[in-house]
TIPADO-417999 format. One line per field, with one value per atom (N, C-alpha, C): residue in three letters; atom name; chain; residue number from 1; x, y, z. Coordinates in pm, whole numbers, m for minus. Each point is the difference from the previous one (the first is absolute). Example, Ala and Ser with C-alpha at 12.3 -4.5 7.8 and 13.67 -1.06 7.14 Angstrom:
REM residues 2
residuo c(Ala|Ala|Ala|Ser|Ser|Ser)
atomo c(N|CA|C|N|CA|C)
cadena c(A|A|A|A|A|A)
num c(1|1|1|2|2|2)
X c(1319|m89|90|m35|82|m77)
Y c(m569|119|120|105|119|109)
Z c(780|0|0|m72|6|73)
This chain:
REM residues 158
residuo c(Met|Met|Met|Asn|Asn|Asn|Asp|Asp|Asp|Ser|Ser|Ser|Val|Val|Val|Glu|Glu|Glu|Ser|Ser|Ser|Ser|Ser|Ser|Arg|Arg|Arg|Arg|Arg|Arg|Ile|Ile|Ile|Trp|Trp|Trp|Leu|Leu|Leu|Val|Val|Val|Phe|Phe|Phe|Phe|Phe|Phe|Val|Val|Val|Cys|Cys|Cys|Leu|Leu|Leu|Ala|Ala|Ala|Val|Val|Val|Val|Val|Val|Leu|Leu|Leu|Leu|Leu|Leu|Phe|Phe|Phe|Gly|Gly|Gly|Phe|Phe|Phe|Leu|Leu|Leu|Gly|Gly|Gly|Met|Met|Met|Arg|Arg|Arg|Phe|Phe|Phe|Phe|Phe|Phe|Pro|Pro|Pro|Ser|Ser|Ser|Gly|Gly|Gly|Met|Met|Met|Tyr|Tyr|Tyr|Ser|Ser|Ser|Ser|Ser|Ser|Val|Val|Val|Ala|Ala|Ala|Arg|Arg|Arg|Ile|Ile|Ile|Asp|Asp|Asp|Ile|Ile|Ile|Gly|Gly|Gly|Leu|Leu|Leu|Asp|Asp|Asp|Pro|Pro|Pro|Phe|Phe|Phe|Leu|Leu|Leu|Ile|Ile|Ile|Gln|Gln|Gln|Thr|Thr|Thr|Gln|Gln|Gln|Leu|Leu|Leu|His|His|His|Arg|Arg|Arg|Ile|Ile|Ile|Lys|Lys|Lys|Ser|Ser|Ser|Glu|Glu|Glu|Ala|Ala|Ala|Leu|Leu|Leu|Leu|Leu|Leu|Met|Met|Met|Glu|Glu|Glu|Val|Val|Val|Ile|Ile|Ile|Ser|Ser|Ser|Glu|Glu|Glu|Leu|Leu|Leu|Arg|Arg|Arg|Gly|Gly|Gly|Ser|Ser|Ser|Pro|Pro|Pro|Gly|Gly|Gly|Phe|Phe|Phe|Glu|Glu|Glu|Glu|Glu|Glu|His|His|His|Thr|Thr|Thr|Ala|Ala|Ala|Ile|Ile|Ile|Thr|Thr|Thr|His|His|His|Glu|Glu|Glu|Thr|Thr|Thr|Gly|Gly|Gly|Asp|Asp|Asp|Gln|Gln|Gln|Asp|Asp|Asp|Ala|Ala|Ala|Leu|Leu|Leu|Arg|Arg|Arg|Gln|Gln|Gln|Val|Val|Val|Gln|Gln|Gln|Arg|Arg|Arg|Arg|Arg|Arg|Ile|Ile|Ile|Glu|Glu|Glu|Val|Val|Val|Arg|Arg|Arg|Gln|Gln|Gln|Ser|Ser|Ser|Arg|Arg|Arg|Ser|Ser|Ser|Ala|Ala|Ala|Thr|Thr|Thr|Leu|Leu|Leu|Ile|Ile|Ile|Glu|Glu|Glu|Ile|Ile|Ile|Arg|Arg|Arg|Ser|Ser|Ser|Tyr|Tyr|Tyr|Ala|Ala|Ala|Ser|Ser|Ser|His|His|His|Pro|Pro|Pro|Gln|Gln|Gln|Val|Val|Val|Ala|Ala|Ala|Ala|Ala|Ala|Asp|Asp|Asp|Leu|Leu|Leu|Ala|Ala|Ala|Asn|Asn|Asn|Lys|Lys|Lys|Leu|Leu|Leu|Ala|Ala|Ala|Glu|Glu|Glu|Ile|Ile|Ile|Tyr|Tyr|Tyr|Ile|Ile|Ile|Arg|Arg|Arg|Lys|Lys|Lys|Ser|Ser|Ser|Asn|Asn|Asn|Thr|Thr|Thr|Asn|Asn|Asn|Gly|Gly|Gly|Met|Met|Met|Gln|Gln|Gln|Ala|Ala|Ala|His|His|His|Leu|Leu|Leu|Val|Val|Val|Asp|Asp|Asp|Arg|Arg|Arg|Ala|Ala|Ala|Val|Val|Val|Pro|Pro|Pro|Asp|Asp|Asp|Leu|Leu|Leu|Arg|Arg|Arg)
atomo c(N|CA|C|N|CA|C|N|CA|C|N|CA|C|N|CA|C|N|CA|C|N|CA|C|N|CA|C|N|CA|C|N|CA|C|N|CA|C|N|CA|C|N|CA|C|N|CA|C|N|CA|C|N|CA|C|N|CA|C|N|CA|C|N|CA|C|N|CA|C|N|CA|C|N|CA|C|N|CA|C|N|CA|C|N|CA|C|N|CA|C|N|CA|C|N|CA|C|N|CA|C|N|CA|C|N|CA|C|N|CA|C|N|CA|C|N|CA|C|N|CA|C|N|CA|C|N|CA|C|N|CA|C|N|CA|C|N|CA|C|N|CA|C|N|CA|C|N|CA|C|N|CA|C|N|CA|C|N|CA|C|N|CA|C|N|CA|C|N|CA|C|N|CA|C|N|CA|C|N|CA|C|N|CA|C|N|CA|C|N|CA|C|N|CA|C|N|CA|C|N|CA|C|N|CA|C|N|CA|C|N|CA|C|N|CA|C|N|CA|C|N|CA|C|N|CA|C|N|CA|C|N|CA|C|N|CA|C|N|CA|C|N|CA|C|N|CA|C|N|CA|C|N|CA|C|N|CA|C|N|CA|C|N|CA|C|N|CA|C|N|CA|C|N|CA|C|N|CA|C|N|CA|C|N|CA|C|N|CA|C|N|CA|C|N|CA|C|N|CA|C|N|CA|C|N|CA|C|N|CA|C|N|CA|C|N|CA|C|N|CA|C|N|CA|C|N|CA|C|N|CA|C|N|CA|C|N|CA|C|N|CA|C|N|CA|C|N|CA|C|N|CA|C|N|CA|C|N|CA|C|N|CA|C|N|CA|C|N|CA|C|N|CA|C|N|CA|C|N|CA|C|N|CA|C|N|CA|C|N|CA|C|N|CA|C|N|CA|C|N|CA|C|N|CA|C|N|CA|C|N|CA|C|N|CA|C|N|CA|C|N|CA|C|N|CA|C|N|CA|C|N|CA|C|N|CA|C|N|CA|C|N|CA|C|N|CA|C|N|CA|C|N|CA|C|N|CA|C|N|CA|C|N|CA|C|N|CA|C|N|CA|C|N|CA|C|N|CA|C|N|CA|C|N|CA|C|N|CA|C|N|CA|C|N|CA|C|N|CA|C|N|CA|C|N|CA|C|N|CA|C|N|CA|C|N|CA|C|N|CA|C|N|CA|C|N|CA|C|N|CA|C|N|CA|C|N|CA|C|N|CA|C|N|CA|C|N|CA|C|N|CA|C)
cadena c(A|A|A|A|A|A|A|A|A|A|A|A|A|A|A|A|A|A|A|A|A|A|A|A|A|A|A|A|A|A|A|A|A|A|A|A|A|A|A|A|A|A|A|A|A|A|A|A|A|A|A|A|A|A|A|A|A|A|A|A|A|A|A|A|A|A|A|A|A|A|A|A|A|A|A|A|A|A|A|A|A|A|A|A|A|A|A|A|A|A|A|A|A|A|A|A|A|A|A|A|A|A|A|A|A|A|A|A|A|A|A|A|A|A|A|A|A|A|A|A|A|A|A|A|A|A|A|A|A|A|A|A|A|A|A|A|A|A|A|A|A|A|A|A|A|A|A|A|A|A|A|A|A|A|A|A|A|A|A|A|A|A|A|A|A|A|A|A|A|A|A|A|A|A|A|A|A|A|A|A|A|A|A|A|A|A|A|A|A|A|A|A|A|A|A|A|A|A|A|A|A|A|A|A|A|A|A|A|A|A|A|A|A|A|A|A|A|A|A|A|A|A|A|A|A|A|A|A|A|A|A|A|A|A|A|A|A|A|A|A|A|A|A|A|A|A|A|A|A|A|A|A|A|A|A|A|A|A|A|A|A|A|A|A|A|A|A|A|A|A|A|A|A|A|A|A|A|A|A|A|A|A|A|A|A|A|A|A|A|A|A|A|A|A|A|A|A|A|A|A|A|A|A|A|A|A|A|A|A|A|A|A|A|A|A|A|A|A|A|A|A|A|A|A|A|A|A|A|A|A|A|A|A|A|A|A|A|A|A|A|A|A|A|A|A|A|A|A|A|A|A|A|A|A|A|A|A|A|A|A|A|A|A|A|A|A|A|A|A|A|A|A|A|A|A|A|A|A|A|A|A|A|A|A|A|A|A|A|A|A|A|A|A|A|A|A|A|A|A|A|A|A|A|A|A|A|A|A|A|A|A|A|A|A|A|A|A|A|A|A|A|A|A|A|A|A|A|A|A|A|A|A|A|A|A|A|A|A|A|A|A|A|A|A|A|A|A|A|A|A|A|A|A|A|A|A|A|A|A|A|A|A|A|A|A|A|A|A|A|A|A|A|A|A)
num c(1|1|1|2|2|2|3|3|3|4|4|4|5|5|5|6|6|6|7|7|7|8|8|8|9|9|9|10|10|10|11|11|11|12|12|12|13|13|13|14|14|14|15|15|15|16|16|16|17|17|17|18|18|18|19|19|19|20|20|20|21|21|21|22|22|22|23|23|23|24|24|24|25|25|25|26|26|26|27|27|27|28|28|28|29|29|29|30|30|30|31|31|31|32|32|32|33|33|33|34|34|34|35|35|35|36|36|36|37|37|37|38|38|38|39|39|39|40|40|40|41|41|41|42|42|42|43|43|43|44|44|44|45|45|45|46|46|46|47|47|47|48|48|48|49|49|49|50|50|50|51|51|51|52|52|52|53|53|53|54|54|54|55|55|55|56|56|56|57|57|57|58|58|58|59|59|59|60|60|60|61|61|61|62|62|62|63|63|63|64|64|64|65|65|65|66|66|66|67|67|67|68|68|68|69|69|69|70|70|70|71|71|71|72|72|72|73|73|73|74|74|74|75|75|75|76|76|76|77|77|77|78|78|78|79|79|79|80|80|80|81|81|81|82|82|82|83|83|83|84|84|84|85|85|85|86|86|86|87|87|87|88|88|88|89|89|89|90|90|90|91|91|91|92|92|92|93|93|93|94|94|94|95|95|95|96|96|96|97|97|97|98|98|98|99|99|99|100|100|100|101|101|101|102|102|102|103|103|103|104|104|104|105|105|105|106|106|106|107|107|107|108|108|108|109|109|109|110|110|110|111|111|111|112|112|112|113|113|113|114|114|114|115|115|115|116|116|116|117|117|117|118|118|118|119|119|119|120|120|120|121|121|121|122|122|122|123|123|123|124|124|124|125|125|125|126|126|126|127|127|127|128|128|128|129|129|129|130|130|130|131|131|131|132|132|132|133|133|133|134|134|134|135|135|135|136|136|136|137|137|137|138|138|138|139|139|139|140|140|140|141|141|141|142|142|142|143|143|143|144|144|144|145|145|145|146|146|146|147|147|147|148|148|148|149|149|149|150|150|150|151|151|151|152|152|152|153|153|153|154|154|154|155|155|155|156|156|156|157|157|157|158|158|158)
X c(3109|m20|m113|m112|m142|m56|52|18|45|163|58|m66|m92|m64|m131|m40|m133|36|93|42|45|63|47|m147|m90|m127|m74|m1|m48|44|140|85|m42|m6|m4|m170|m75|m135|m35|61|m10|91|107|33|m81|m43|m103|m116|m42|m131|11|149|41|20|99|23|m138|m124|m121|m62|m27|m50|71|155|68|m33|m9|m21|m134|m122|m118|m4|37|2|76|122|57|m85|m90|m67|m76|m102|m105|61|112|59|0|75|15|m129|m92|m124|m95|4|m66|52|123|111|116|m12|65|121|143|78|m19|50|m50|m143|m57|m121|5|m63|14|m129|m43|m119|m22|m121|m1|m131|m30|m96|m68|m127|m88|m50|m58|m69|m138|m130|m99|m96|m30|m51|m172|m95|m91|m107|46|m102|m90|m20|m123|5|m79|m36|84|78|95|m77|m136|m81|m41|14|m42|107|117|109|17|m45|m22|m73|m110|m46|79|91|48|135|38|125|m72|m105|m54|m65|m36|8|124|114|113|68|m57|35|m110|m88|m91|49|m72|36|m22|m104|m21|101|57|115|134|3|162|m4|m126|m8|2|m36|47|144|90|111|102|m51|50|11|m124|m66|104|32|69|145|37|164|25|m75|37|34|163|78|44|36|95|154|65|156|14|60|62|m146|m110|m113|m18|m28|4|130|128|149|m18|m27|19|m110|m130|m118|m65|57|m41|m179|m37|m102|m19|m40|23|m158|m2|m135|m51|64|m30|m80|52|m16|m185|m43|m138|m41|m120|m11|m11|m30|m1|140|85|146|66|m15|17|m6|m156|m53|62|47|73|97|104|125|43|m109|m12|m50|m111|m35|121|87|98|100|8|131|m42|m145|m25|m67|14|m35|m49|m154|m41|m17|30|m29|m31|m51|14|131|33|108|m6|93|m19|m58|m4|m63|m186|m75|m130|m74|45|m109|122|117|81|7|m32|31|125|104|111|m34|36|m6|176|m2|145|8|87|m15|154|34|121|26|115|33|152|37|138|85|m53|58|m94|104|m46|m75|m18|m62|m157|1|m135|m78|102|m105|m33|47|m61|m87|14|m145|m84|m23|m86|m126|104|m31|m82|129|m113|m108|m16|m107|m126|47|m131|m93|126|m52|m86|85|m47|m145|m16|m163|m46|1|m61|m56|76|m27|m96|36|m62|m180|m11|m128|m83|105|m68|m24|64|m52|m120|m3|m130|m118|25|m117|m41|66|m19|95|113|49|174|63|92|166|28|102|107|159|77|140|77|149|98|32|80|146|24|136|m16|80|30|105|m6|86|121|132|109|51|60|86|130|16|134|0|m114|30|m13|81|6|m30)
Y c(m5620|94|90|m84|70|53|m53|33|170|m37|146|112|m40|92|87|m114|18|54|20|92|105|m2|142|127|m78|65|56|m109|54|108|10|103|157|1|100|33|m83|21|97|m79|94|107|57|100|100|m61|142|4|m89|47|76|0|79|145|19|87|105|m70|45|94|m93|40|152|m5|117|97|m10|110|48|m90|52|72|m32|77|117|11|132|113|m91|88|80|m89|45|114|m41|62|170|15|91|109|m90|24|76|m64|51|100|m27|94|59|85|39|118|m35|49|158|63|162|23|m81|17|5|93|m5|m18|m64|m10|37|17|86|m27|m49|m46|101|2|111|m115|m5|m105|79|m29|59|m112|61|m88|51|m75|14|m61|m73|m2|m96|m82|m59|m162|m51|m163|m33|m92|m51|m56|m31|m56|96|157|92|91|m74|111|m18|m102|m15|102|45|109|150|3|112|m15|m109|m14|73|m58|53|151|33|189|42|m47|104|m33|m91|m34|72|30|72|97|30|110|126|22|125|50|m105|44|49|m114|30|123|38|113|129|m2|73|34|m135|11|68|m22|39|137|73|123|79|m71|85|12|m128|m38|59|37|53|148|26|105|11|m87|m10|m10|21|m41|m128|m18|m145|m80|23|m80|m24|94|m3|m61|34|m41|m175|m42|m137|m74|46|m98|52|73|39|55|11|61|143|68|154|48|138|100|m84|m26|m9|m177|m88|m147|14|m107|m16|m80|55|m60|m172|m60|m147|m54|66|m36|23|99|39|m108|m47|m91|m153|m33|m107|7|115|m20|m18|59|6|m138|m36|m157|m65|m7|m91|28|102|55|5|m81|m11|m174|m5|m117|9|m47|m3|m162|m6|m110|m6|m123|3|m37|49|5|m152|m72|m96|18|113|30|17|m8|m34|134|105|134|99|m50|96|m22|124|m19|82|m109|97|18|165|27|17|m97|m5|81|90|63|m21|12|m40|157|52|115|m2|68|0|91|66|72|m36|3|m64|87|129|131|m25|m15|m17|m98|m91|m150|18|48|41|128|101|93|m73|m73|m97|m56|m88|m85|90|100|91|71|33|87|m64|m146|m80|m15|m50|m4|123|127|102|26|m47|65|m119|m99|m127|23|60|m5|137|90|106|m22|m59|m52|m97|m114|m104|111|64|52|139|28|64|m71|m160|m57|m79|38|m70|m129|m7|m141|107|m107|93|m53|12|m11|91|m79|110|m94|87|m40|m53|m75|m123|49|m13|27|35|120|99|m81|5|m45|83|m46|49|23|70|36|m140|m78|m30|m174|m59|m138|m72|m81|m23|m135)
Z c(m3599|m82|15|m17|m22|147|117|138|11|m55|11|m115|m79|m110|119|15|79|112|104|105|m49|m121|3|m63|m70|m35|122|128|64|94|3|33|m80|m123|m91|44|m28|42|139|126|113|m7|m67|m28|m46|m120|m72|92|54|70|117|54|113|m68|m128|m11|m33|m91|m30|112|112|120|77|m16|34|m89|m133|m79|9|50|6|122|107|126|m32|m57|m38|m79|m85|m88|70|112|61|114|43|98|m78|m151|m61|m19|m5|m87|132|121|115|81|m8|64|m73|m64|m99|86|m39|80|m1|108|m9|62|38|97|106|63|175|26|127|81|130|41|84|68|146|69|100|m11|49|111|150|36|100|m16|74|77|116|101|m27|m57|m35|123|93|137|m45|m96|m48|36|m25|10|m153|14|m62|m165|49|m148|m60|66|m101|m62|80|m108|m143|m53|m157|m85|78|m43|m28|178|m38|m119|m19|m97|m130|m33|m139|5|109|31|m40|74|m40|m133|m83|m125|m79|12|m43|m142|m90|m110|72|78|27|116|60|149|m126|m65|m91|m68|m96|m16|30|159|90|37|7|12|m118|m98|m128|m29|19|15|105|128|92|20|m100|m21|m150|m57|m142|37|m70|m1|139|83|132|m75|80|m36|m49|m84|m48|m26|m4|m15|m154|m104|m120|m58|53|m60|15|141|m13|27|m73|m11|m134|m87|m137|m29|152|6|18|m102|m29|16|m1|m15|m129|m115|m156|31|67|18|29|m71|m1|129|77|111|m13|m72|m50|m15|m56|m15|140|79|107|132|m34|104|m21|m139|3|66|m27|32|137|51|158|58|m73|58|m34|m85|m18|105|62|85|163|19|146|6|121|43|174|11|102|71|133|49|139|80|143|57|97|75|78|46|49|153|28|125|m50|59|m32|m50|69|m59|m98|14|m85|m132|m73|m164|m27|m107|m50|m117|m40|m134|m62|m96|m54|m144|m32|m102|m65|m146|m56|m89|m24|m71|m31|m86|m60|92|98|105|128|119|132|53|m31|63|m44|m150|m82|50|30|63|110|105|108|m7|m80|m12|m51|m97|m36|92|85|112|107|43|110|m19|m131|m71|m2|m25|m19|96|148|125|72|m61|69|m13|m175|m49|42|22|60|126|74|148|28|m88|30|m30|m151|m48|118|60|100|126|44|149|m48|m94|m11|m36|m9|m19|125|132|102|37|m101|46|80|91|30|m23|m106|m90|27|34|27|m45|m32|m62|126|m32|80|m65|m78|m68|m130|9|m119|m91|m137|m88|m28|24|m5|m119|m86|m98|m69|122|m24|m10|m29|m28|m141|m44|m146|16)
């Protein structure tokens, strides 16, 4: 009788642990990838030694560059509606919102950088990634680097 009770307890314990894991992953999935969010990716080739790419990743995410992106996209069609960044939004609030929507990382190819953006509208996600890539390339090329856009972000990825 004790073996039967012990076996039943183990089965229930395994069931509740599995349920907890599923719920945890479901919560994390909803938290980091809410429904209705679109992502879009732009890729830049900077033609640098892979060890120097980390510096460029930080430059792309810099406050100065992101503030230029915000300045150029404010007032553009759909941007205010789908990001809640209006002309009245303070610079620091706008910066925080854009920082949450941008992910910059080194691509599997050694000299490529991926700029991924997230928004509730696919065109806004693409515009955000493309504008950041455009401003970075413009500034980099005036400083003697030869960065160029490999792939423009497209507005249809979910």
